[in-house]
C-alpha positions as CSV (number, residue, x, y, z in Angstrom):
1,X,-23.6,-12.5,-30.2
2,X,-26.2,-12.3,-27.9
3,X,-30.2,-11.5,-29.2
4,X,-30.1,-8.0,-27.6
5,X,-26.6,-7.2,-29.1
6,X,-27.8,-8.6,-32.5
7,X,-30.5,-5.6,-32.1
8,X,-28.6,-3.3,-31.1
9,X,-26.2,-3.4,-33.8
10,X,-28.7,-3.8,-36.7
11,X,-30.8,-0.8,-35.4
12,X,-27.7,1.3,-34.7
13,X,-26.4,0.2,-37.7
14,X,-29.6,1.2,-39.7
15,X,-29.5,4.6,-38.5
16,X,-25.4,4.8,-39.4
17,X,-26.1,3.7,-43.2
18,X,-29.1,5.8,-43.1
19,X,-27.4,9.0,-42.0
20,X,-24.8,8.2,-44.4
21,X,-26.9,8.2,-47.3
22,X,-28.7,11.4,-46.1
23,X,-25.2,13.0,-46.2
24,X,-24.3,11.4,-49.6
25,X,-27.7,12.6,-51.1
26,X,-27.6,16.0,-49.6
27,X,-24.1,16.5,-51.3
28,X,-25.4,15.2,-54.9
29,X,-28.0,17.6,-54.4
30,X,-25.6,20.9,-53.9
31,X,-23.0,19.4,-55.9
32,X,-24.5,17.7,-59.0
33,X,-21.1,17.3,-60.9
34,X,-19.5,14.7,-58.7
35,X,-17.9,11.7,-60.0
36,X,-20.3,9.1,-61.1
37,X,-17.4,6.5,-60.2
38,X,-17.2,7.6,-57.0
39,X,-20.7,7.7,-56.5
40,X,-20.8,4.7,-57.6
41,X,-18.5,2.9,-55.4
42,X,-19.6,4.8,-52.2
43,X,-22.9,3.2,-53.1
44,X,-22.0,-0.2,-53.8
45,X,-19.8,-0.3,-50.5
46,X,-22.5,1.2,-48.8
47,X,-25.1,-1.7,-50.1
48,X,-22.8,-4.6,-49.4
49,X,-22.5,-3.1,-45.6
50,X,-26.5,-1.9,-45.3
51,X,-27.1,-6.1,-46.6
52,X,-24.7,-7.3,-44.0
53,X,-26.9,-5.1,-41.3
54,X,-30.0,-6.1,-42.8
55,X,-29.0,-9.5,-42.2
56,X,-28.2,-9.2,-38.7
57,X,-31.4,-7.3,-38.1
58,X,-33.5,-10.4,-39.9
59,X,-31.7,-13.2,-37.4
60,X,-31.9,-10.6,-33.9
61,X,-35.1,-10.9,-32.3
62,X,-36.4,-7.8,-31.7
63,X,-39.4,-6.9,-29.7
64,X,-42.0,-5.7,-32.3
65,X,-40.4,-8.0,-35.2
66,X,-41.7,-5.7,-38.0
67,X,-38.7,-3.6,-39.3
68,X,-36.7,-6.9,-40.0
69,X,-39.1,-8.8,-41.4
70,X,-38.4,-8.7,-44.7
71,X,-34.7,-8.3,-44.4
72,X,-33.3,-11.7,-45.4
73,X,-34.4,-11.2,-48.6
74,X,-33.4,-7.7,-48.9
75,X,-30.5,-8.3,-47.5
76,X,-28.9,-10.5,-50.1
77,X,-30.3,-8.5,-53.1
78,X,-28.5,-5.5,-51.4
79,X,-25.5,-7.4,-50.9
80,X,-25.8,-8.5,-54.7
81,X,-27.1,-4.7,-56.1
82,X,-23.5,-3.9,-54.1
83,X,-21.4,-6.3,-56.1
84,X,-22.6,-5.9,-58.6
85,X,-22.0,-2.1,-58.3
86,X,-18.5,-2.6,-57.8
87,X,-17.6,-5.2,-60.5
88,X,-19.7,-3.7,-63.3
89,X,-17.3,-0.6,-63.2
90,X,-20.3,1.4,-65.1
91,X,-19.0,5.0,-63.9
92,X,-22.3,6.5,-65.4
93,X,-25.1,8.1,-64.0
94,X,-27.4,5.8,-65.8
95,X,-25.9,2.7,-64.7
96,X,-26.2,3.8,-60.8
97,X,-29.5,5.4,-61.4
98,X,-31.0,2.0,-62.2
99,X,-29.1,-0.3,-59.9
100,X,-29.9,2.0,-56.8
101,X,-33.8,2.7,-58.1
102,X,-34.1,-1.0,-58.0
103,X,-33.1,-0.9,-54.6
104,X,-34.9,1.9,-53.4
105,X,-38.2,0.9,-55.2
106,X,-37.9,-2.7,-53.3
107,X,-37.3,-0.9,-50.1
108,X,-40.5,1.1,-50.0
109,X,-43.0,-1.5,-51.2
110,X,-41.3,-3.3,-48.2
111,X,-41.9,-0.4,-45.8
112,X,-45.4,-0.2,-47.2
113,X,-46.1,-3.5,-45.6
114,X,-43.6,-2.6,-42.4
115,X,-46.2,0.7,-42.1
116,X,-48.7,-1.0,-42.6
117,X,-48.0,-3.6,-40.2
118,X,-47.0,-1.4,-37.5
119,X,-50.8,0.4,-38.1
120,X,-51.9,-2.8,-36.7
121,X,-49.6,-3.5,-34.3
122,X,-51.0,0.3,-32.5
123,X,-47.5,1.9,-33.3
124,X,-48.6,5.6,-33.4
125,X,-45.8,7.0,-36.4
126,X,-47.2,4.0,-39.2
127,X,-48.6,6.9,-41.1
128,X,-45.2,8.8,-41.4
129,X,-43.4,5.0,-42.3
130,X,-46.3,4.8,-45.5
131,X,-45.9,8.1,-46.5
132,X,-42.1,8.3,-46.9
133,X,-42.5,4.3,-48.3
134,X,-45.3,5.7,-50.8
135,X,-42.6,8.7,-51.6
136,X,-39.7,6.5,-52.0
137,X,-41.1,3.9,-54.3
138,X,-41.9,6.7,-56.5
139,X,-38.7,8.0,-56.2
140,X,-37.5,4.9,-57.2
141,X,-39.6,4.4,-60.0
142,X,-38.3,7.7,-61.5
143,X,-34.6,6.7,-61.3
144,X,-35.2,3.2,-62.9
145,X,-37.2,4.8,-65.9
146,X,-34.3,8.2,-65.5
147,X,-36.4,10.4,-67.6
148,X,-34.4,12.1,-70.5
149,X,-33.0,14.8,-68.6
150,X,-29.6,15.9,-67.9
151,X,-26.6,14.3,-66.0
152,X,-27.1,16.9,-63.5
153,X,-30.6,17.1,-62.9
154,X,-30.4,13.1,-62.9
155,X,-28.1,13.3,-60.1
156,X,-30.2,15.9,-58.0
157,X,-32.6,14.0,-58.3
158,X,-31.0,10.7,-57.3
159,X,-29.6,12.8,-54.5
160,X,-33.0,13.4,-53.6
161,X,-33.9,9.9,-53.7
162,X,-31.4,8.9,-51.4
163,X,-32.2,11.4,-48.9
164,X,-35.6,10.2,-49.0
165,X,-34.6,6.7,-48.5
166,X,-31.8,7.5,-46.0
167,X,-34.8,9.3,-43.7
168,X,-37.1,6.4,-44.1
169,X,-34.8,4.0,-42.9
170,X,-33.9,6.5,-40.4
171,X,-38.1,7.1,-39.0
172,X,-38.3,2.9,-39.5
173,X,-35.1,2.2,-36.9
174,X,-36.4,4.9,-34.4
175,X,-40.2,3.8,-34.4
176,X,-39.9,0.4,-35.5
177,X,-37.3,-1.6,-34.0
178,X,-37.5,-1.8,-30.2
179,X,-34.6,-2.7,-28.2
180,X,-35.4,-4.2,-24.3
181,X,-33.0,-5.5,-21.8
182,X,-34.7,-8.4,-21.1
183,X,-34.8,-11.0,-24.1
184,X,-38.3,-12.2,-24.9
185,X,-38.7,-16.0,-26.0
186,X,-40.7,-16.7,-29.0
187,X,-44.4,-18.5,-27.4
188,X,-46.2,-20.8,-29.5
189,X,-50.3,-20.7,-28.7
190,X,-51.2,-24.5,-28.2
191,X,-54.8,-24.8,-29.2
């Protein structure tokens, strides 16, 4: 696969999976009585696919090199969490909140670094990435700590967290991934 094809695959994969996370988040907000087992299976498969997309992004050579800089480790983490989610068959809201809360919290932390690097790089919408990353981190913490509330309210909070995570990844894919028609070679400055 050519580098430009990898970048396009990663960018549109980010957009596609993030859109699905947004839709699932909205469904969880509107219908908090969804089956925890069904949500668990959807998220497990989604994390594995998103992990693969992140690995493709990491090995692509996008122009800015911002959005995919942490995706080797995070792609592997997502795939492992996805596999754990599918194999564990927890079927409880608490289990999926902890697993996905860890993923959201980690992604938010990585996106804070991407926002800071975007600011230094001169991307004008860096502040939007930063704000959403901080909110996503807070949502991940809430999911991991899972306050003593009913499962329906917890599913709504989980849906909001999933929606925020989807929006965060959409914003990063749109503003921090540059697809160009020409492939730029890495240049090493020799002093």
